[in-house]
PyMOL Python script that loads the backbone (N, CA, C, O; Angstrom):
from pymol import cmd

cmd.read_pdbstr("""\
ATOM      1  N   MET A   1       0.772  -1.077   0.064  1.00  0.00           N
ATOM      2  CA  MET A   1      -0.120  -0.180  -0.057  1.00  0.00           C
ATOM      3  C   MET A   1       0.976   1.023   0.039  1.00  0.00           C
ATOM      4  O   MET A   1       0.569   2.012  -0.571  1.00  0.00           O
ATOM      5  N   PRO A   2       2.081   1.184   0.557  1.00  0.00           N
ATOM      6  CA  PRO A   2       2.990   2.558   0.414  1.00  0.00           C
ATOM      7  C   PRO A   2       3.291   2.728  -1.035  1.00  0.00           C
ATOM      8  O   PRO A   2       3.531   3.916  -1.248  1.00  0.00           O
ATOM      9  N   ASP A   3       3.344   2.249  -1.747  1.00  0.00           N
ATOM     10  CA  ASP A   3       3.328   2.257  -2.908  1.00  0.00           C
ATOM     11  C   ASP A   3       2.375   2.844  -4.004  1.00  0.00           C
ATOM     12  O   ASP A   3       2.769   3.521  -4.954  1.00  0.00           O
ATOM     13  N   LEU A   4       1.033   2.491  -3.747  1.00  0.00           N
ATOM     14  CA  LEU A   4       0.139   2.640  -4.351  1.00  0.00           C
ATOM     15  C   LEU A   4      -0.061   4.236  -3.663  1.00  0.00           C
ATOM     16  O   LEU A   4      -0.234   5.110  -4.513  1.00  0.00           O
ATOM     17  N   ALA A   5      -0.055   4.662  -2.321  1.00  0.00           N
ATOM     18  CA  ALA A   5       0.295   5.753  -2.221  1.00  0.00           C
ATOM     19  C   ALA A   5       0.966   6.850  -2.689  1.00  0.00           C
ATOM     20  O   ALA A   5       0.688   8.045  -2.793  1.00  0.00           O
ATOM     21  N   GLU A   6       2.133   6.011  -3.008  1.00  0.00           N
ATOM     22  CA  GLU A   6       3.591   7.307  -3.486  1.00  0.00           C
ATOM     23  C   GLU A   6       2.686   7.394  -4.748  1.00  0.00           C
ATOM     24  O   GLU A   6       2.124   8.477  -4.907  1.00  0.00           O
ATOM     25  N   ALA A   7       2.423   6.270  -5.815  1.00  0.00           N
ATOM     26  CA  ALA A   7       1.688   6.271  -6.850  1.00  0.00           C
ATOM     27  C   ALA A   7       1.210   7.636  -7.411  1.00  0.00           C
ATOM     28  O   ALA A   7       1.555   8.421  -8.295  1.00  0.00           O
ATOM     29  N   PHE A   8      -0.346   7.467  -5.881  1.00  0.00           N
ATOM     30  CA  PHE A   8      -1.208   8.986  -6.337  1.00  0.00           C
ATOM     31  C   PHE A   8      -0.471  10.291  -5.572  1.00  0.00           C
ATOM     32  O   PHE A   8      -0.666  11.445  -5.953  1.00  0.00           O
ATOM     33  N   GLY A   9       0.265  10.005  -4.619  1.00  0.00           N
ATOM     34  CA  GLY A   9       0.892  11.283  -4.683  1.00  0.00           C
ATOM     35  C   GLY A   9       1.879  11.935  -6.122  1.00  0.00           C
ATOM     36  O   GLY A   9       1.589  13.092  -6.425  1.00  0.00           O
ATOM     37  N   ALA A  10       2.443  11.589  -6.556  1.00  0.00           N
ATOM     38  CA  ALA A  10       3.120  11.917  -8.003  1.00  0.00           C
ATOM     39  C   ALA A  10       1.949  11.817  -8.994  1.00  0.00           C
ATOM     40  O   ALA A  10       2.293  12.452  -9.991  1.00  0.00           O
ATOM     41  N   ARG A  11       1.069  11.451  -9.118  1.00  0.00           N
ATOM     42  CA  ARG A  11       0.082  11.682 -10.157  1.00  0.00           C
ATOM     43  C   ARG A  11      -0.851  13.247  -9.729  1.00  0.00           C
ATOM     44  O   ARG A  11      -1.184  14.101 -10.551  1.00  0.00           O
ATOM     45  N   LEU A  12      -1.163  13.290  -8.002  1.00  0.00           N
ATOM     46  CA  LEU A  12      -1.806  14.281  -8.023  1.00  0.00           C
ATOM     47  C   LEU A  12      -0.631  15.545  -7.676  1.00  0.00           C
ATOM     48  O   LEU A  12      -1.055  16.685  -7.486  1.00  0.00           O
ATOM     49  N   GLY A  13       0.641  15.300  -7.618  1.00  0.00           N
ATOM     50  CA  GLY A  13       1.711  16.077  -7.001  1.00  0.00           C
ATOM     51  C   GLY A  13       1.643  16.440  -5.829  1.00  0.00           C
ATOM     52  O   GLY A  13       2.023  17.573  -5.536  1.00  0.00           O
ATOM     53  N   ARG A  14       1.218  15.704  -5.009  1.00  0.00           N
ATOM     54  CA  ARG A  14       1.236  16.069  -3.336  1.00  0.00           C
ATOM     55  C   ARG A  14       2.036  14.547  -2.591  1.00  0.00           C
ATOM     56  O   ARG A  14       2.523  13.466  -2.922  1.00  0.00           O
ATOM     57  N   ASP A  15       1.841  15.115  -1.783  1.00  0.00           N
ATOM     58  CA  ASP A  15       2.431  13.969  -0.757  1.00  0.00           C
ATOM     59  C   ASP A  15       1.229  13.234  -0.055  1.00  0.00           C
ATOM     60  O   ASP A  15       0.268  13.730   0.532  1.00  0.00           O
ATOM     61  N   VAL A  16       1.485  12.181  -0.233  1.00  0.00           N
ATOM     62  CA  VAL A  16       0.036  10.914   0.484  1.00  0.00           C
ATOM     63  C   VAL A  16       0.775   9.860   1.002  1.00  0.00           C
ATOM     64  O   VAL A  16       1.781   9.269   0.609  1.00  0.00           O
ATOM     65  N   ALA A  17       0.240   9.783   1.723  1.00  0.00           N
ATOM     66  CA  ALA A  17       0.868   8.755   3.050  1.00  0.00           C
ATOM     67  C   ALA A  17      -0.581   7.690   3.096  1.00  0.00           C
ATOM     68  O   ALA A  17      -1.762   7.978   2.902  1.00  0.00           O
ATOM     69  N   PHE A  18       0.032   6.447   3.416  1.00  0.00           N
ATOM     70  CA  PHE A  18      -0.318   5.348   3.720  1.00  0.00           C
ATOM     71  C   PHE A  18      -0.557   5.369   5.043  1.00  0.00           C
ATOM     72  O   PHE A  18       0.304   5.799   5.811  1.00  0.00           O
ATOM     73  N   GLN A  19      -1.488   5.012   5.390  1.00  0.00           N
ATOM     74  CA  GLN A  19      -2.214   4.717   6.942  1.00  0.00           C
ATOM     75  C   GLN A  19      -2.682   3.145   7.479  1.00  0.00           C
ATOM     76  O   GLN A  19      -3.896   2.942   7.501  1.00  0.00           O
ATOM     77  N   GLN A  20      -2.216   2.573   7.701  1.00  0.00           N
ATOM     78  CA  GLN A  20      -2.989   1.103   7.696  1.00  0.00           C
ATOM     79  C   GLN A  20      -4.018   1.272   9.081  1.00  0.00           C
ATOM     80  O   GLN A  20      -3.627   1.582  10.207  1.00  0.00           O
ATOM     81  N   ILE A  21      -5.305   1.008   8.711  1.00  0.00           N
ATOM     82  CA  ILE A  21      -6.394   1.006   9.707  1.00  0.00           C
ATOM     83  C   ILE A  21      -7.047  -0.677   9.655  1.00  0.00           C
ATOM     84  O   ILE A  21      -6.863  -1.499   8.757  1.00  0.00           O
ATOM     85  N   SER A  22      -7.651  -0.806  10.610  1.00  0.00           N
ATOM     86  CA  SER A  22      -8.330  -2.295  11.112  1.00  0.00           C
ATOM     87  C   SER A  22      -8.971  -2.462  10.095  1.00  0.00           C
ATOM     88  O   SER A  22      -9.133  -1.554   9.279  1.00  0.00           O
ATOM     89  N   PRO A  23      -9.642  -4.111   9.896  1.00  0.00           N
ATOM     90  CA  PRO A  23     -10.969  -3.774   9.122  1.00  0.00           C
ATOM     91  C   PRO A  23     -11.904  -3.393   9.548  1.00  0.00           C
ATOM     92  O   PRO A  23     -12.697  -2.926   8.731  1.00  0.00           O
ATOM     93  N   GLU A  24     -12.275  -3.386  10.907  1.00  0.00           N
ATOM     94  CA  GLU A  24     -13.188  -2.842  11.212  1.00  0.00           C
ATOM     95  C   GLU A  24     -13.683  -1.276  10.890  1.00  0.00           C
ATOM     96  O   GLU A  24     -14.814  -0.851  10.652  1.00  0.00           O
ATOM     97  N   GLU A  25     -12.038  -0.389  10.998  1.00  0.00           N
ATOM     98  CA  GLU A  25     -12.369   0.989  10.898  1.00  0.00           C
ATOM     99  C   GLU A  25     -12.600   1.015   9.294  1.00  0.00           C
ATOM    100  O   GLU A  25     -13.083   1.947   8.652  1.00  0.00           O
ATOM    101  N   PHE A  26     -12.293   0.183   8.966  1.00  0.00           N
ATOM    102  CA  PHE A  26     -12.547  -0.234   6.893  1.00  0.00           C
ATOM    103  C   PHE A  26     -13.743   0.077   6.577  1.00  0.00           C
ATOM    104  O   PHE A  26     -14.075   1.042   5.888  1.00  0.00           O
ATOM    105  N   ARG A  27     -14.644  -0.960   7.207  1.00  0.00           N
ATOM    106  CA  ARG A  27     -15.652  -1.022   6.978  1.00  0.00           C
ATOM    107  C   ARG A  27     -16.634   0.278   7.662  1.00  0.00           C
ATOM    108  O   ARG A  27     -17.621   0.779   7.123  1.00  0.00           O
ATOM    109  N   THR A  28     -16.230   0.528   8.574  1.00  0.00           N
ATOM    110  CA  THR A  28     -17.032   1.760   9.050  1.00  0.00           C
ATOM    111  C   THR A  28     -16.830   3.104   8.254  1.00  0.00           C
ATOM    112  O   THR A  28     -17.729   3.946   8.260  1.00  0.00           O
ATOM    113  N   SER A  29     -15.670   3.306   7.580  1.00  0.00           N
ATOM    114  CA  SER A  29     -15.246   3.869   6.962  1.00  0.00           C
ATOM    115  C   SER A  29     -15.952   3.992   5.543  1.00  0.00           C
ATOM    116  O   SER A  29     -16.082   5.147   5.138  1.00  0.00           O
ATOM    117  N   VAL A  30     -16.384   3.060   4.798  1.00  0.00           N
ATOM    118  CA  VAL A  30     -16.617   2.622   3.477  1.00  0.00           C
ATOM    119  C   VAL A  30     -18.060   1.978   3.561  1.00  0.00           C
ATOM    120  O   VAL A  30     -18.548   1.347   2.623  1.00  0.00           O
ATOM    121  N   ALA A  31     -18.794   2.226   4.952  1.00  0.00           N
ATOM    122  CA  ALA A  31     -20.013   1.487   4.854  1.00  0.00           C
ATOM    123  C   ALA A  31     -20.905   2.521   3.945  1.00  0.00           C
ATOM    124  O   ALA A  31     -21.577   2.013   3.047  1.00  0.00           O
ATOM    125  N   PRO A  32     -20.965   4.400   4.187  1.00  0.00           N
ATOM    126  CA  PRO A  32     -21.798   5.049   3.979  1.00  0.00           C
ATOM    127  C   PRO A  32     -21.797   4.870   2.169  1.00  0.00           C
ATOM    128  O   PRO A  32     -22.828   5.031   1.517  1.00  0.00           O
ATOM    129  N   LEU A  33     -20.740   4.590   1.672  1.00  0.00           N
ATOM    130  CA  LEU A  33     -19.935   5.071   0.287  1.00  0.00           C
ATOM    131  C   LEU A  33     -20.575   3.657  -0.415  1.00  0.00           C
ATOM    132  O   LEU A  33     -20.879   3.776  -1.602  1.00  0.00           O
ATOM    133  N   ILE A  34     -20.816   2.268   0.246  1.00  0.00           N
ATOM    134  CA  ILE A  34     -21.146   0.983  -0.786  1.00  0.00           C
ATOM    135  C   ILE A  34     -22.219  -0.044   0.075  1.00  0.00           C
ATOM    136  O   ILE A  34     -22.739  -1.100  -0.284  1.00  0.00           O
ATOM    137  N   GLY A  35     -22.317   0.635   1.229  1.00  0.00           N
ATOM    138  CA  GLY A  35     -23.864  -0.027   2.227  1.00  0.00           C
ATOM    139  C   GLY A  35     -22.945  -0.846   2.891  1.00  0.00           C
ATOM    140  O   GLY A  35     -21.827  -1.278   2.612  1.00  0.00           O
ATOM    141  N   GLU A  36     -23.945  -0.980   4.142  1.00  0.00           N
ATOM    142  CA  GLU A  36     -22.949  -1.964   5.389  1.00  0.00           C
ATOM    143  C   GLU A  36     -22.949  -3.328   4.917  1.00  0.00           C
ATOM    144  O   GLU A  36     -21.839  -3.801   5.158  1.00  0.00           O
ATOM    145  N   GLY A  37     -23.640  -4.104   4.398  1.00  0.00           N
ATOM    146  CA  GLY A  37     -23.907  -5.186   3.766  1.00  0.00           C
ATOM    147  C   GLY A  37     -21.965  -5.745   2.749  1.00  0.00           C
ATOM    148  O   GLY A  37     -21.093  -6.609   2.834  1.00  0.00           O
ATOM    149  N   ALA A  38     -22.287  -4.577   1.967  1.00  0.00           N
ATOM    150  CA  ALA A  38     -20.879  -4.711   1.310  1.00  0.00           C
ATOM    151  C   ALA A  38     -19.843  -4.641   2.115  1.00  0.00           C
ATOM    152  O   ALA A  38     -19.063  -5.576   2.297  1.00  0.00           O
ATOM    153  N   ALA A  39     -19.763  -3.507   2.661  1.00  0.00           N
ATOM    154  CA  ALA A  39     -18.538  -3.368   3.684  1.00  0.00           C
ATOM    155  C   ALA A  39     -17.696  -4.199   4.511  1.00  0.00           C
ATOM    156  O   ALA A  39     -16.482  -4.287   4.694  1.00  0.00           O
ATOM    157  N   ALA A  40     -18.960  -4.913   5.052  1.00  0.00           N
ATOM    158  CA  ALA A  40     -18.481  -5.632   5.925  1.00  0.00           C
ATOM    159  C   ALA A  40     -18.407  -7.086   5.232  1.00  0.00           C
ATOM    160  O   ALA A  40     -17.747  -8.009   5.710  1.00  0.00           O
ATOM    161  N   ASP A  41     -19.049  -7.165   4.228  1.00  0.00           N
ATOM    162  CA  ASP A  41     -18.260  -8.741   3.537  1.00  0.00           C
ATOM    163  C   ASP A  41     -16.703  -8.595   2.758  1.00  0.00           C
ATOM    164  O   ASP A  41     -16.042  -9.594   2.474  1.00  0.00           O
ATOM    165  N   VAL A  42     -16.153  -6.919   2.411  1.00  0.00           N
ATOM    166  CA  VAL A  42     -15.047  -6.517   2.306  1.00  0.00           C
ATOM    167  C   VAL A  42     -14.142  -6.932   3.611  1.00  0.00           C
ATOM    168  O   VAL A  42     -13.231  -7.757   3.546  1.00  0.00           O
ATOM    169  N   ALA A  43     -14.564  -6.174   4.920  1.00  0.00           N
ATOM    170  CA  ALA A  43     -13.869  -5.875   6.203  1.00  0.00           C
ATOM    171  C   ALA A  43     -13.625  -7.915   6.442  1.00  0.00           C
ATOM    172  O   ALA A  43     -12.668  -8.537   6.904  1.00  0.00           O
ATOM    173  N   GLY A  44     -14.458  -8.218   6.095  1.00  0.00           N
ATOM    174  CA  GLY A  44     -14.169  -9.689   6.438  1.00  0.00           C
ATOM    175  C   GLY A  44     -13.065 -10.603   5.903  1.00  0.00           C
ATOM    176  O   GLY A  44     -12.214 -11.374   6.348  1.00  0.00           O
ATOM    177  N   ALA A  45     -13.636  -9.989   4.363  1.00  0.00           N
ATOM    178  CA  ALA A  45     -12.276 -10.748   3.582  1.00  0.00           C
ATOM    179  C   ALA A  45     -10.934  -9.786   4.098  1.00  0.00           C
ATOM    180  O   ALA A  45     -10.018 -10.608   4.113  1.00  0.00           O
ATOM    181  N   TYR A  46     -10.523  -8.828   4.408  1.00  0.00           N
ATOM    182  CA  TYR A  46      -9.766  -8.158   4.958  1.00  0.00           C
ATOM    183  C   TYR A  46      -9.069  -8.997   6.233  1.00  0.00           C
ATOM    184  O   TYR A  46      -7.925  -9.437   6.347  1.00  0.00           O
ATOM    185  N   GLN A  47     -10.280  -9.045   7.200  1.00  0.00           N
ATOM    186  CA  GLN A  47      -9.942  -9.952   8.518  1.00  0.00           C
ATOM    187  C   GLN A  47      -9.363 -11.504   8.260  1.00  0.00           C
ATOM    188  O   GLN A  47      -8.602 -12.211   8.922  1.00  0.00           O
ATOM    189  N   ALA A  48     -10.010 -11.690   7.105  1.00  0.00           N
ATOM    190  CA  ALA A  48      -9.627 -13.465   7.367  1.00  0.00           C
ATOM    191  C   ALA A  48      -7.454 -13.489   6.650  1.00  0.00           C
ATOM    192  O   ALA A  48      -6.432 -13.961   7.149  1.00  0.00           O
ATOM    193  N   MET A  49      -7.701 -12.803   5.495  1.00  0.00           N
ATOM    194  CA  MET A  49      -6.849 -12.756   4.785  1.00  0.00           C
ATOM    195  C   MET A  49      -5.422 -12.683   5.558  1.00  0.00           C
ATOM    196  O   MET A  49      -4.418 -13.358   5.333  1.00  0.00           O
ATOM    197  N   SER A  50      -5.671 -11.407   6.789  1.00  0.00           N
ATOM    198  CA  SER A  50      -5.273 -10.979   7.692  1.00  0.00           C
ATOM    199  C   SER A  50      -4.900 -12.312   8.329  1.00  0.00           C
ATOM    200  O   SER A  50      -3.727 -12.495   8.002  1.00  0.00           O
ATOM    201  N   ALA A  51      -5.196 -13.042   8.863  1.00  0.00           N
ATOM    202  CA  ALA A  51      -4.880 -14.462   9.682  1.00  0.00           C
ATOM    203  C   ALA A  51      -4.222 -15.350   8.660  1.00  0.00           C
ATOM    204  O   ALA A  51      -3.868 -16.445   9.099  1.00  0.00           O
ATOM    205  N   MET A  52      -3.967 -15.090   7.296  1.00  0.00           N
ATOM    206  CA  MET A  52      -3.521 -16.495   6.763  1.00  0.00           C
ATOM    207  C   MET A  52      -1.747 -16.162   6.689  1.00  0.00           C
ATOM    208  O   MET A  52      -1.323 -15.044   6.397  1.00  0.00           O
ATOM    209  N   PRO A  53      -0.992 -17.146   6.954  1.00  0.00           N
ATOM    210  CA  PRO A  53       0.296 -16.802   7.650  1.00  0.00           C
ATOM    211  C   PRO A  53       0.988 -17.156   5.632  1.00  0.00           C
ATOM    212  O   PRO A  53       2.184 -16.894   5.506  1.00  0.00           O
ATOM    213  N   ARG A  54       0.395 -17.585   4.545  1.00  0.00           N
ATOM    214  CA  ARG A  54       1.277 -17.446   3.108  1.00  0.00           C
ATOM    215  C   ARG A  54      -0.258 -16.976   2.129  1.00  0.00           C
ATOM    216  O   ARG A  54      -0.946 -17.626   1.342  1.00  0.00           O
ATOM    217  N   ARG A  55      -0.340 -15.656   2.599  1.00  0.00           N
ATOM    218  CA  ARG A  55      -1.194 -15.116   1.486  1.00  0.00           C
ATOM    219  C   ARG A  55      -0.637 -14.553   0.268  1.00  0.00           C
ATOM    220  O   ARG A  55      -1.336 -14.337  -0.722  1.00  0.00           O
ATOM    221  N   SER A  56       0.935 -14.246   0.334  1.00  0.00           N
ATOM    222  CA  SER A  56       1.448 -14.012  -0.719  1.00  0.00           C
ATOM    223  C   SER A  56       1.130 -14.945  -1.795  1.00  0.00           C
ATOM    224  O   SER A  56       0.768 -16.116  -1.680  1.00  0.00           O
ATOM    225  N   ILE A  57       1.414 -13.897  -3.426  1.00  0.00           N
ATOM    226  CA  ILE A  57       1.151 -14.719  -4.509  1.00  0.00           C
ATOM    227  C   ILE A  57       2.496 -14.656  -5.176  1.00  0.00           C
ATOM    228  O   ILE A  57       3.287 -13.791  -5.553  1.00  0.00           O
ATOM    229  N   THR A  58       2.382 -16.160  -5.148  1.00  0.00           N
ATOM    230  CA  THR A  58       4.298 -15.982  -6.034  1.00  0.00           C
ATOM    231  C   THR A  58       4.472 -15.818  -7.331  1.00  0.00           C
ATOM    232  O   THR A  58       3.706 -16.475  -8.037  1.00  0.00           O
ATOM    233  N   PRO A  59       5.681 -14.763  -8.168  1.00  0.00           N
ATOM    234  CA  PRO A  59       5.208 -14.851  -9.563  1.00  0.00           C
ATOM    235  C   PRO A  59       5.088 -16.327 -10.446  1.00  0.00           C
ATOM    236  O   PRO A  59       4.807 -16.332 -11.644  1.00  0.00           O
ATOM    237  N   GLU A  60       5.223 -16.972 -10.035  1.00  0.00           N
ATOM    238  CA  GLU A  60       4.968 -18.722 -10.411  1.00  0.00           C
ATOM    239  C   GLU A  60       3.475 -18.814 -10.653  1.00  0.00           C
ATOM    240  O   GLU A  60       2.938 -19.163 -11.705  1.00  0.00           O
ATOM    241  N   THR A  61       2.943 -18.487  -9.637  1.00  0.00           N
ATOM    242  CA  THR A  61       1.622 -19.187 -10.210  1.00  0.00           C
ATOM    243  C   THR A  61       0.685 -17.534 -10.124  1.00  0.00           C
ATOM    244  O   THR A  61      -0.530 -17.653  -9.966  1.00  0.00           O
ATOM    245  N   SER A  62       1.008 -16.704 -10.182  1.00  0.00           N
ATOM    246  CA  SER A  62       0.006 -15.406 -10.545  1.00  0.00           C
ATOM    247  C   SER A  62      -0.663 -15.285 -11.378  1.00  0.00           C
ATOM    248  O   SER A  62      -0.287 -15.995 -12.310  1.00  0.00           O
ATOM    249  N   ALA A  63      -1.689 -14.636 -11.644  1.00  0.00           N
ATOM    250  CA  ALA A  63      -2.662 -14.604 -12.698  1.00  0.00           C
ATOM    251  C   ALA A  63      -1.542 -13.600 -14.290  1.00  0.00           C
ATOM    252  O   ALA A  63      -1.719 -13.787 -15.493  1.00  0.00           O
ATOM    253  N   GLN A  64      -0.984 -13.080 -13.942  1.00  0.00           N
ATOM    254  CA  GLN A  64      -0.042 -12.343 -14.969  1.00  0.00           C
ATOM    255  C   GLN A  64       0.672 -13.721 -15.625  1.00  0.00           C
ATOM    256  O   GLN A  64       0.617 -13.821 -16.851  1.00  0.00           O
ATOM    257  N   LYS A  65       1.122 -14.441 -15.109  1.00  0.00           N
ATOM    258  CA  LYS A  65       1.619 -15.608 -15.697  1.00  0.00           C
ATOM    259  C   LYS A  65       0.647 -16.641 -15.728  1.00  0.00           C
ATOM    260  O   LYS A  65       0.639 -17.322 -16.753  1.00  0.00           O
ATOM    261  N   LEU A  66      -0.175 -16.914 -14.838  1.00  0.00           N
ATOM    262  CA  LEU A  66      -0.801 -17.976 -15.729  1.00  0.00           C
ATOM    263  C   LEU A  66      -1.960 -17.467 -17.266  1.00  0.00           C
ATOM    264  O   LEU A  66      -2.509 -18.167 -18.117  1.00  0.00           O
ATOM    265  N   LEU A  67      -1.946 -16.406 -17.107  1.00  0.00           N
ATOM    266  CA  LEU A  67      -3.282 -16.152 -17.943  1.00  0.00           C
ATOM    267  C   LEU A  67      -2.252 -14.944 -19.008  1.00  0.00           C
ATOM    268  O   LEU A  67      -2.842 -14.276 -19.857  1.00  0.00           O
ATOM    269  N   GLY A  68      -0.858 -14.815 -18.835  1.00  0.00           N
ATOM    270  CA  GLY A  68      -0.375 -13.869 -19.969  1.00  0.00           C
ATOM    271  C   GLY A  68      -1.065 -12.807 -20.044  1.00  0.00           C
ATOM    272  O   GLY A  68      -1.530 -12.557 -21.156  1.00  0.00           O
ATOM    273  N   ALA A  69      -1.362 -11.832 -18.894  1.00  0.00           N
ATOM    274  CA  ALA A  69      -1.633 -10.191 -18.745  1.00  0.00           C
ATOM    275  C   ALA A  69      -0.625  -9.386 -18.248  1.00  0.00           C
ATOM    276  O   ALA A  69       0.250  -9.983 -17.621  1.00  0.00           O
ATOM    277  N   THR A  70      -0.534  -8.374 -18.344  1.00  0.00           N
ATOM    278  CA  THR A  70      -0.074  -7.713 -17.561  1.00  0.00           C
ATOM    279  C   THR A  70      -0.689  -6.526 -17.635  1.00  0.00           C
ATOM    280  O   THR A  70      -0.860  -5.899 -18.680  1.00  0.00           O
ATOM    281  N   PRO A  71      -1.236  -5.991 -15.901  1.00  0.00           N
ATOM    282  CA  PRO A  71      -1.977  -5.015 -15.655  1.00  0.00           C
ATOM    283  C   PRO A  71      -1.198  -3.971 -15.534  1.00  0.00           C
ATOM    284  O   PRO A  71      -0.002  -3.779 -15.317  1.00  0.00           O
ATOM    285  N   ARG A  72      -2.482  -3.101 -15.791  1.00  0.00           N
ATOM    286  CA  ARG A  72      -1.773  -1.835 -15.854  1.00  0.00           C
ATOM    287  C   ARG A  72      -1.030  -0.876 -14.652  1.00  0.00           C
ATOM    288  O   ARG A  72      -1.295  -1.417 -13.578  1.00  0.00           O
ATOM    289  N   THR A  73      -0.427   0.010 -14.488  1.00  0.00           N
ATOM    290  CA  THR A  73       0.802   0.630 -13.423  1.00  0.00           C
ATOM    291  C   THR A  73      -0.762   1.143 -12.609  1.00  0.00           C
ATOM    292  O   THR A  73      -1.931   0.804 -12.792  1.00  0.00           O
ATOM    293  N   THR A  74      -0.081   2.136 -11.632  1.00  0.00           N
ATOM    294  CA  THR A  74      -1.357   2.659 -10.631  1.00  0.00           C
ATOM    295  C   THR A  74      -1.383   3.910 -11.605  1.00  0.00           C
ATOM    296  O   THR A  74      -2.371   4.515 -12.020  1.00  0.00           O
ATOM    297  N   SER A  75       0.018   4.152 -11.875  1.00  0.00           N
ATOM    298  CA  SER A  75       0.003   5.571 -12.641  1.00  0.00           C
ATOM    299  C   SER A  75      -0.896   5.602 -14.173  1.00  0.00           C
ATOM    300  O   SER A  75      -1.398   6.643 -14.599  1.00  0.00           O
ATOM    301  N   GLN A  76      -0.992   4.231 -14.912  1.00  0.00           N
ATOM    302  CA  GLN A  76      -1.506   4.115 -16.186  1.00  0.00           C
ATOM    303  C   GLN A  76      -2.986   4.224 -15.714  1.00  0.00           C
ATOM    304  O   GLN A  76      -3.696   5.027 -16.320  1.00  0.00           O
ATOM    305  N   TRP A  77      -3.507   3.522 -14.729  1.00  0.00           N
ATOM    306  CA  TRP A  77      -4.634   3.461 -14.271  1.00  0.00           C
ATOM    307  C   TRP A  77      -5.301   4.815 -13.515  1.00  0.00           C
ATOM    308  O   TRP A  77      -6.510   4.888 -13.293  1.00  0.00           O
ATOM    309  N   LEU A  78      -4.641   5.546 -13.264  1.00  0.00           N
ATOM    310  CA  LEU A  78      -5.094   7.366 -12.741  1.00  0.00           C
ATOM    311  C   LEU A  78      -5.366   7.784 -14.015  1.00  0.00           C
ATOM    312  O   LEU A  78      -6.509   8.018 -14.407  1.00  0.00           O
ATOM    313  N   ALA A  79      -4.079   7.923 -14.887  1.00  0.00           N
ATOM    314  CA  ALA A  79      -4.103   8.521 -15.719  1.00  0.00           C
ATOM    315  C   ALA A  79      -5.921   8.253 -16.708  1.00  0.00           C
ATOM    316  O   ALA A  79      -6.755   8.921 -17.319  1.00  0.00           O
ATOM    317  N   ASP A  80      -5.658   6.803 -16.268  1.00  0.00           N
ATOM    318  CA  ASP A  80      -7.048   6.435 -17.652  1.00  0.00           C
ATOM    319  C   ASP A  80      -8.497   6.995 -16.902  1.00  0.00           C
ATOM    320  O   ASP A  80      -9.285   7.631 -17.602  1.00  0.00           O
ATOM    321  N   ILE A  81      -8.803   6.747 -15.520  1.00  0.00           N
ATOM    322  CA  ILE A  81      -9.885   7.630 -14.974  1.00  0.00           C
ATOM    323  C   ILE A  81      -9.832   8.840 -14.631  1.00  0.00           C
ATOM    324  O   ILE A  81     -10.706   9.319 -13.908  1.00  0.00           O
ATOM    325  N   GLY A  82      -8.431   9.810 -15.249  1.00  0.00           N
ATOM    326  CA  GLY A  82      -8.584  11.179 -15.133  1.00  0.00           C
ATOM    327  C   GLY A  82      -8.327  11.690 -13.826  1.00  0.00           C
ATOM    328  O   GLY A  82      -9.038  12.635 -13.485  1.00  0.00           O
ATOM    329  N   LEU A  83      -7.702  11.390 -13.235  1.00  0.00           N
ATOM    330  CA  LEU A  83      -7.027  11.863 -12.457  1.00  0.00           C
ATOM    331  C   LEU A  83      -4.977  11.901 -12.630  1.00  0.00           C
ATOM    332  O   LEU A  83      -4.293  12.429 -11.753  1.00  0.00           O
TER     333      LEU A  83
END
""", "prot")
cmd.dss("prot")
cmd.show_as("cartoon", "prot")
cmd.util.cbc("prot")
cmd.orient("prot")
């Protein structure tokens, strides 16, 4: 996430910092935007992932490798959405 904040900062021309929050804090912050049910589902997924010791995706098993796809960089995505 610090890399994501850095990309936003570069694109917006100002400092952007990543501040980690708990899944519950995330749920509370996004519920007004996406609804309580969806926010609870996403927060639950984050909570479950945080308990998984090996949740990293290796390059060999990544979607990029398996599908032969190259995702857009954060900077490309921000430009595509007009930021």
